[in-house]
C-alpha positions as a Markdown table, in Angstrom:
| # | Residue | x | y | z |
|---|---|---|---|---|
| 1 | Met | 0.0 | 0.0 | 0.0 |
| 2 | Lys | 2.8 | 2.4 | 1.0 |
| 3 | Lys | 4.6 | 1.6 | -2.3 |
| 4 | Leu | 1.4 | 2.4 | -4.3 |
| 5 | Leu | 1.0 | 5.7 | -2.5 |
| 6 | Cys | 4.6 | 6.6 | -3.2 |
| 7 | Met | 4.1 | 5.7 | -6.8 |
| 8 | Leu | 1.0 | 7.9 | -7.0 |
| 9 | Leu | 2.8 | 10.8 | -5.3 |
| 10 | Val | 5.7 | 10.6 | -7.8 |
| 11 | Ala | 3.2 | 10.5 | -10.7 |
| 12 | Met | 1.3 | 13.5 | -9.3 |
| 13 | Leu | 4.6 | 15.5 | -8.9 |
| 14 | Ala | 5.6 | 14.6 | -12.4 |
| 15 | Leu | 2.2 | 15.8 | -13.7 |
| 16 | Ala | 2.6 | 19.0 | -11.7 |
| 17 | Cys | 5.9 | 19.6 | -13.3 |
| 18 | Val | 4.5 | 19.0 | -16.8 |
| 19 | Ala | 1.7 | 21.4 | -16.0 |
| 20 | Ala | 4.1 | 24.1 | -14.8 |
| 21 | Val | 6.1 | 23.8 | -18.0 |
| 22 | Ala | 2.9 | 24.0 | -20.1 |
| 23 | Glu | 1.8 | 27.1 | -18.3 |
| 24 | Asp | 5.0 | 29.1 | -19.1 |
| 25 | Tyr | 4.2 | 32.4 | -20.6 |
| 26 | Glu | 5.3 | 33.1 | -24.2 |
| 27 | Val | 7.0 | 36.5 | -24.7 |
| 28 | Thr | 8.5 | 38.1 | -27.8 |
| 29 | Leu | 11.5 | 40.3 | -27.2 |
| 30 | Ile | 12.1 | 42.9 | -29.9 |
| 31 | Leu | 15.3 | 45.0 | -29.7 |
| 32 | Lys | 16.9 | 47.4 | -32.1 |
| 33 | Asp | 19.1 | 44.7 | -33.7 |
| 34 | Asn | 20.4 | 41.2 | -33.0 |
| 35 | Thr | 24.1 | 41.9 | -33.3 |
| 36 | Ser | 25.2 | 44.9 | -31.2 |
| 37 | Ala | 27.0 | 43.9 | -28.0 |
| 38 | Gly | 24.7 | 45.9 | -25.7 |
| 39 | Trp | 21.6 | 44.4 | -27.0 |
| 40 | Arg | 23.2 | 40.9 | -26.6 |
| 41 | Tyr | 23.6 | 41.5 | -22.9 |
| 42 | Leu | 20.0 | 42.7 | -22.5 |
| 43 | Ala | 18.7 | 39.7 | -24.5 |
| 44 | Ala | 20.8 | 37.2 | -22.6 |
| 45 | Ala | 19.6 | 38.6 | -19.2 |
| 46 | Ala | 16.0 | 38.6 | -20.3 |
| 47 | Ile | 16.1 | 35.0 | -21.5 |
| 48 | Ala | 18.0 | 33.8 | -18.4 |
| 49 | Thr | 15.6 | 35.5 | -16.1 |
| 50 | Gly | 12.7 | 34.0 | -18.0 |
| 51 | Asp | 14.1 | 30.5 | -17.6 |
| 52 | Glu | 14.2 | 31.1 | -13.9 |
| 53 | Ile | 10.7 | 32.3 | -13.4 |
| 54 | Gly | 8.7 | 30.4 | -16.0 |
| 55 | Val | 8.6 | 32.9 | -18.9 |
| 56 | Lys | 9.7 | 31.7 | -22.3 |
| 57 | Val | 11.5 | 34.6 | -24.0 |
| 58 | Thr | 12.0 | 34.4 | -27.8 |
| 59 | Glu | 13.9 | 37.3 | -29.4 |
| 60 | Asn | 12.9 | 38.6 | -32.8 |
| 61 | Ser | 15.0 | 41.7 | -33.4 |
| 62 | Pro | 16.0 | 43.2 | -36.8 |
| 63 | Leu | 19.0 | 41.9 | -38.6 |
| 64 | Glu | 20.1 | 45.4 | -39.4 |
| 65 | Thr | 20.6 | 48.1 | -36.8 |
| 66 | Gln | 17.9 | 50.8 | -36.5 |
| 67 | Asp | 15.5 | 49.0 | -39.0 |
| 68 | Ala | 12.1 | 50.3 | -37.9 |
| 69 | Asp | 10.2 | 48.4 | -40.6 |
| 70 | Gln | 11.6 | 45.0 | -39.4 |
| 71 | Gln | 10.6 | 46.0 | -35.9 |
| 72 | Tyr | 7.1 | 46.8 | -37.0 |
| 73 | Asn | 6.8 | 43.5 | -38.7 |
| 74 | Ala | 8.2 | 41.7 | -35.7 |
| 75 | Val | 5.3 | 43.1 | -33.6 |
| 76 | Leu | 2.8 | 41.9 | -36.2 |
| 77 | Asp | 4.4 | 38.4 | -36.2 |
| 78 | Ala | 4.1 | 38.3 | -32.4 |
| 79 | Ile | 0.4 | 39.2 | -32.7 |
| 80 | Glu | -0.1 | 36.4 | -35.2 |
| 81 | Lys | 1.6 | 33.9 | -32.9 |
| 82 | Glu | -0.8 | 35.1 | -30.1 |
| 83 | Val | 2.1 | 35.4 | -27.6 |
| 84 | Asp | 1.3 | 36.4 | -24.0 |
| 85 | Ala | 3.3 | 39.6 | -24.0 |
| 86 | Ile | 5.7 | 41.8 | -26.1 |
| 87 | Ile | 8.8 | 43.5 | -24.8 |
| 88 | Ile | 10.2 | 46.1 | -27.2 |
| 89 | Ala | 12.9 | 48.8 | -27.4 |
| 90 | Pro | 11.5 | 50.9 | -30.3 |
| 91 | Val | 13.8 | 52.1 | -33.1 |
| 92 | Asp | 11.1 | 54.7 | -34.0 |
| 93 | Ser | 9.3 | 55.8 | -30.9 |
| 94 | Ala | 6.4 | 57.3 | -32.9 |
| 95 | Gly | 6.4 | 54.9 | -35.9 |
| 96 | Ile | 6.0 | 51.8 | -33.8 |
| 97 | Val | 2.8 | 53.1 | -32.2 |
| 98 | Pro | 0.3 | 51.7 | -34.8 |
| 99 | Ala | 1.8 | 48.2 | -34.3 |
| 100 | Ile | 1.6 | 48.5 | -30.5 |
| 101 | Glu | -2.1 | 49.6 | -30.8 |
| 102 | Lys | -2.7 | 46.4 | -32.9 |
| 103 | Ala | -1.1 | 44.3 | -30.2 |
| 104 | Val | -3.3 | 45.9 | -27.5 |
| 105 | Glu | -6.4 | 45.4 | -29.6 |
| 106 | Ala | -5.5 | 41.8 | -29.8 |
| 107 | Gly | -5.2 | 41.6 | -26.0 |
| 108 | Ile | -1.5 | 41.4 | -25.9 |
| 109 | Pro | 0.2 | 43.6 | -23.2 |
| 110 | Val | 3.2 | 45.6 | -24.4 |
| 111 | Phe | 6.2 | 46.5 | -22.2 |
| 112 | Thr | 8.9 | 48.9 | -23.4 |
| 113 | Thr | 12.6 | 48.6 | -22.3 |
| 114 | Asn | 15.5 | 51.0 | -22.9 |
| 115 | Thr | 13.4 | 53.3 | -25.2 |
| 116 | Arg | 9.9 | 54.7 | -24.7 |
| 117 | Ala | 7.2 | 54.6 | -27.4 |
| 118 | Phe | 5.2 | 57.8 | -28.0 |
| 119 | Val | 1.8 | 56.2 | -27.6 |
| 120 | Asn | -1.4 | 58.2 | -27.7 |
| 121 | Asn | -2.8 | 56.3 | -24.8 |
| 122 | Glu | -0.4 | 55.8 | -21.9 |
| 123 | Asp | -2.4 | 52.7 | -20.9 |
| 124 | Asp | -1.2 | 51.0 | -24.1 |
| 125 | Ile | 2.2 | 50.4 | -22.4 |
| 126 | Val | 2.2 | 48.5 | -19.1 |
| 127 | Thr | 5.6 | 49.9 | -18.0 |
| 128 | Phe | 8.9 | 51.3 | -19.2 |
| 129 | Val | 12.0 | 49.7 | -17.9 |
| 130 | Gly | 15.1 | 51.9 | -18.3 |
| 131 | Val | 17.3 | 54.8 | -17.3 |
| 132 | Gly | 16.3 | 58.4 | -17.2 |
| 133 | Asn | 17.8 | 59.4 | -20.5 |
| 134 | Glu | 17.4 | 63.2 | -20.2 |
| 135 | Gln | 19.0 | 63.2 | -16.8 |
| 136 | Gly | 21.7 | 60.8 | -18.0 |
| 137 | Gly | 22.6 | 63.1 | -20.9 |
| 138 | Tyr | 22.7 | 66.0 | -18.5 |
| 139 | Asp | 24.9 | 64.1 | -16.0 |
| 140 | Ile | 27.4 | 62.8 | -18.5 |
| 141 | Ala | 27.7 | 66.3 | -20.0 |
| 142 | Lys | 28.2 | 68.0 | -16.6 |
| 143 | Tyr | 30.8 | 65.4 | -15.7 |
| 144 | Met | 32.7 | 65.9 | -18.9 |
| 145 | Phe | 32.6 | 69.7 | -18.6 |
| 146 | Ser | 34.0 | 69.4 | -15.1 |
| 147 | Gln | 37.2 | 67.8 | -16.6 |
| 148 | Phe | 38.2 | 71.1 | -18.0 |
| 149 | Pro | 39.8 | 73.9 | -16.0 |
| 150 | Glu | 37.5 | 76.7 | -14.8 |
| 151 | Gly | 37.3 | 79.5 | -17.5 |
| 152 | Glu | 38.7 | 77.3 | -20.3 |
| 153 | Pro | 36.6 | 77.3 | -23.5 |
| 154 | Ile | 35.2 | 73.9 | -24.5 |
| 155 | Asn | 34.5 | 73.3 | -28.2 |
| 156 | Leu | 32.0 | 70.4 | -28.3 |
| 157 | Ile | 31.1 | 67.8 | -30.9 |
| 158 | Ile | 28.0 | 65.5 | -30.4 |
| 159 | Val | 27.9 | 62.2 | -32.2 |
| 160 | Asp | 24.1 | 61.7 | -32.3 |
| 161 | Gly | 22.1 | 58.5 | -32.5 |
| 162 | Asn | 18.7 | 58.4 | -34.2 |
| 163 | Arg | 16.4 | 61.3 | -33.8 |
| 164 | Thr | 13.3 | 59.1 | -34.3 |
| 165 | Gly | 14.0 | 57.4 | -31.0 |
| 166 | Gln | 13.1 | 58.7 | -27.5 |
| 167 | Thr | 16.5 | 57.9 | -26.1 |
| 168 | Thr | 18.3 | 60.2 | -28.5 |
| 169 | Leu | 15.9 | 63.0 | -28.1 |
| 170 | Asp | 16.1 | 62.9 | -24.3 |
| 171 | Arg | 19.9 | 62.5 | -24.2 |
| 172 | Ile | 20.3 | 65.5 | -26.5 |
| 173 | Ala | 17.8 | 67.5 | -24.3 |
| 174 | Gly | 19.9 | 66.7 | -21.3 |
| 175 | Ile | 23.2 | 67.7 | -22.9 |
| 176 | Glu | 21.6 | 70.9 | -24.2 |
| 177 | Arg | 20.4 | 71.7 | -20.6 |
| 178 | Ala | 24.0 | 71.3 | -19.4 |
| 179 | Ile | 25.3 | 73.5 | -22.2 |
| 180 | Ala | 22.9 | 76.2 | -21.2 |
| 181 | Glu | 24.3 | 76.2 | -17.7 |
| 182 | Asp | 27.9 | 76.5 | -18.8 |
| 183 | Asp | 29.0 | 79.6 | -20.9 |
| 184 | Arg | 32.4 | 78.0 | -21.6 |
| 185 | Val | 30.8 | 75.5 | -24.1 |
| 186 | Thr | 30.4 | 76.1 | -27.8 |
| 187 | Leu | 28.6 | 73.3 | -29.8 |
| 188 | Leu | 30.5 | 73.1 | -33.0 |
| 189 | Asp | 28.5 | 70.3 | -34.7 |
| 190 | Cys | 26.1 | 67.4 | -34.1 |
| 191 | Gln | 25.4 | 64.6 | -36.6 |
| 192 | Glu | 23.5 | 61.3 | -36.5 |
| 193 | Ala | 25.6 | 58.1 | -36.7 |
| 194 | Lys | 22.6 | 55.7 | -36.0 |
| 195 | Phe | 24.4 | 54.2 | -32.9 |
| 196 | Ser | 26.9 | 52.5 | -35.3 |
| 197 | Arg | 30.6 | 52.3 | -34.6 |
| 198 | Ala | 31.4 | 52.4 | -38.3 |
| 199 | Gln | 29.2 | 55.4 | -39.1 |
| 200 | Ala | 30.6 | 57.2 | -36.1 |
| 201 | Gln | 34.1 | 56.7 | -37.2 |
| 202 | Glu | 33.3 | 58.0 | -40.7 |
| 203 | Ile | 31.5 | 61.0 | -39.3 |
| 204 | Met | 34.3 | 61.8 | -36.9 |
| 205 | Glu | 36.8 | 61.6 | -39.7 |
| 206 | Asn | 34.9 | 64.3 | -41.5 |
| 207 | Phe | 34.7 | 66.4 | -38.3 |
| 208 | Leu | 38.4 | 66.2 | -37.9 |
| 209 | Val | 38.9 | 67.6 | -41.4 |
| 210 | Lys | 36.4 | 70.4 | -40.8 |
| 211 | Tyr | 37.5 | 71.5 | -37.3 |
| 212 | Asp | 40.9 | 71.9 | -35.9 |
| 213 | Asp | 39.9 | 73.0 | -32.4 |
| 214 | Ile | 37.8 | 70.2 | -31.0 |
| 215 | Asp | 38.1 | 69.8 | -27.2 |
| 216 | Leu | 35.3 | 67.3 | -26.4 |
| 217 | Val | 33.3 | 64.6 | -28.2 |
| 218 | Ile | 30.1 | 63.3 | -26.5 |
| 219 | Ala | 28.8 | 60.2 | -28.2 |
| 220 | Leu | 25.3 | 58.9 | -27.4 |
| 221 | Asn | 26.5 | 55.3 | -27.0 |
| 222 | Asp | 29.7 | 53.4 | -26.4 |
| 223 | Glu | 29.8 | 52.0 | -29.9 |
| 224 | Met | 29.9 | 55.5 | -31.4 |
| 225 | Ala | 32.4 | 56.7 | -28.8 |
| 226 | Ile | 34.8 | 53.9 | -29.7 |
| 227 | Gly | 34.2 | 54.6 | -33.4 |
| 228 | Ala | 35.1 | 58.3 | -32.8 |
| 229 | Tyr | 38.1 | 57.3 | -30.8 |
| 230 | Asn | 39.4 | 55.1 | -33.7 |
| 231 | Ala | 39.1 | 58.0 | -36.1 |
| 232 | Ile | 40.9 | 60.3 | -33.7 |
| 233 | Val | 43.7 | 57.8 | -33.2 |
| 234 | Ala | 44.1 | 57.4 | -37.0 |
| 235 | Ala | 44.4 | 61.2 | -37.3 |
| 236 | Asn | 47.0 | 61.3 | -34.5 |
| 237 | Arg | 44.9 | 63.8 | -32.5 |
| 238 | Val | 44.2 | 61.8 | -29.3 |
| 239 | Asp | 45.9 | 64.3 | -27.1 |
| 240 | Glu | 43.7 | 67.2 | -28.3 |
| 241 | Met | 40.3 | 66.1 | -27.0 |
| 242 | Leu | 38.3 | 64.0 | -24.5 |
| 243 | Ile | 35.5 | 61.5 | -25.5 |
| 244 | Ser | 32.5 | 60.1 | -23.6 |
| 245 | Gly | 30.0 | 57.4 | -24.3 |
| 246 | Phe | 26.7 | 56.2 | -23.0 |
| 247 | Asp | 25.5 | 52.7 | -22.0 |
| 248 | Gly | 28.1 | 51.3 | -19.7 |
| 249 | Thr | 28.7 | 48.2 | -21.9 |
| 250 | Pro | 31.6 | 45.9 | -21.1 |
| 251 | Glu | 33.6 | 47.3 | -24.1 |
| 252 | Gly | 32.7 | 50.8 | -23.1 |
| 253 | Leu | 33.8 | 50.3 | -19.5 |
| 254 | Gln | 37.0 | 48.7 | -20.7 |
| 255 | Ala | 37.6 | 51.7 | -22.9 |
| 256 | Val | 37.2 | 53.9 | -19.8 |
| 257 | Leu | 39.7 | 51.8 | -17.9 |
| 258 | Asp | 42.1 | 51.9 | -20.8 |
| 259 | Gly | 41.9 | 55.7 | -21.1 |
| 260 | Gln | 40.4 | 55.6 | -24.6 |
| 261 | Ile | 37.2 | 57.4 | -23.4 |
| 262 | Thr | 36.8 | 59.4 | -20.2 |
| 263 | Ala | 33.4 | 58.3 | -19.1 |
| 264 | Ser | 30.1 | 56.5 | -20.0 |
| 265 | Leu | 26.6 | 56.4 | -18.4 |
| 266 | Asn | 25.5 | 53.1 | -16.9 |
| 267 | Gln | 22.2 | 51.9 | -18.4 |
| 268 | Asp | 22.5 | 48.5 | -16.8 |
| 269 | Leu | 21.4 | 46.8 | -20.0 |
| 270 | Pro | 21.2 | 43.3 | -18.4 |
| 271 | Gly | 19.1 | 44.9 | -15.6 |
| 272 | Gln | 16.8 | 46.3 | -18.2 |
| 273 | Gly | 16.2 | 42.9 | -19.8 |
| 274 | Ser | 15.8 | 41.1 | -16.4 |
| 275 | Glu | 13.5 | 43.6 | -14.9 |
| 276 | Ala | 11.3 | 43.8 | -18.0 |
| 277 | Val | 10.8 | 40.0 | -17.9 |
| 278 | Lys | 10.0 | 40.1 | -14.2 |
| 279 | Ala | 7.5 | 42.9 | -14.8 |
| 280 | Val | 5.8 | 40.7 | -17.5 |
| 281 | Lys | 5.6 | 37.8 | -15.0 |
| 282 | Thr | 4.1 | 40.0 | -12.3 |
| 283 | Trp | 1.5 | 41.5 | -14.7 |
| 284 | Leu | 0.4 | 38.3 | -16.2 |
| 285 | Asp | 0.1 | 36.8 | -12.8 |
| 286 | Gly | -2.3 | 39.6 | -11.9 |
| 287 | Gly | 0.0 | 41.7 | -9.9 |
| 288 | Asp | 0.7 | 45.5 | -10.0 |
| 289 | Val | 3.6 | 47.0 | -11.9 |
| 290 | Glu | 5.0 | 50.5 | -11.6 |
| 291 | Asp | 4.6 | 52.8 | -14.7 |
| 292 | Trp | 8.4 | 53.2 | -14.8 |
| 293 | Ile | 11.0 | 50.8 | -13.5 |
| 294 | Val | 14.2 | 52.7 | -13.1 |
| 295 | Val | 17.6 | 50.9 | -13.6 |
| 296 | Gly | 21.1 | 52.3 | -13.9 |
| 297 | Gly | 21.8 | 56.0 | -14.1 |
| 298 | Glu | 25.3 | 56.6 | -12.7 |
| 299 | Val | 28.2 | 58.1 | -14.6 |
| 300 | Cys | 30.9 | 55.4 | -15.3 |
| 301 | Thr | 34.4 | 56.6 | -14.4 |
| 302 | Pro | 37.7 | 55.0 | -13.9 |
| 303 | Glu | 36.9 | 54.8 | -10.2 |
| 304 | Asn | 33.6 | 52.7 | -10.5 |
| 305 | Ala | 34.2 | 51.0 | -13.9 |
| 306 | Pro | 36.0 | 48.0 | -12.4 |
| 307 | Ala | 33.0 | 47.1 | -10.1 |
| 308 | Leu | 30.5 | 47.7 | -12.9 |
| 309 | Leu | 32.5 | 45.6 | -15.4 |
| 310 | Glu | 32.8 | 42.8 | -12.9 |
| 311 | Lys | 29.0 | 42.6 | -12.6 |
| 312 | Leu | 28.6 | 42.4 | -16.4 |
| 313 | Val | 31.2 | 39.7 | -17.2 |
| 314 | Lys | 30.2 | 37.2 | -14.5 |
């Protein structure tokens, strides 16, 4: 009798495990591309967290960086598959809205990470998981300005990202606020490089031909900061200017430690992925989720970069 009861108990536990697996939520993760290092860290953290808490995360990001059309189609694909939720970092914060509205109409909750969507109805987005980009742009600019002696003029170049995205608009607004507070700063030029290292290098090459008095380069992500640095090295003008990035990626943090760039801004990209998936789980389980889940935000300097890098490379 005891043996039979034990067998029944084992069978019931096995069925419970099968049921738990069957009840895993299906979530589509849509980032800005499926190749850039920063997005790989976000995606890896999202998938790993999902495995831990019963959320199956499948990524469907564009093959090419900043491809808004592929992102739009990825949302439609997720709707057709009737997934339980969508997590997206929009390339085009306004252009993605019709696709988000279609998802909401289909009963699929949408979560944004890293970049906000400019939805007409704020209830169409459950939550935004990310850093305060306007404040981040302000903080990185203020830190970089502080690296110059008091009273010394600062000729500034901004290597821009993508003006259809909220992150770029907010970071630029923050930098402009810092400029307005510091009469030493003259903005020489600003140009989009689409968050691409190669494009940033090409743009910086052109800036170096056009301007012979650049003191500071602020790039809106680490990839572009490193691209700008490569151009400056090739032109043998490294000693003439400082460079900063944004994201706090492993490569960006290492560049800070190596003295290639002066600072970055920690977005905690793995934290963005992890917290977004946790928010999905909480929401689908019937729990409450804050409108904005804040992660990251500190300026990455040679002093704190080792600790931040250690967290990322574990």
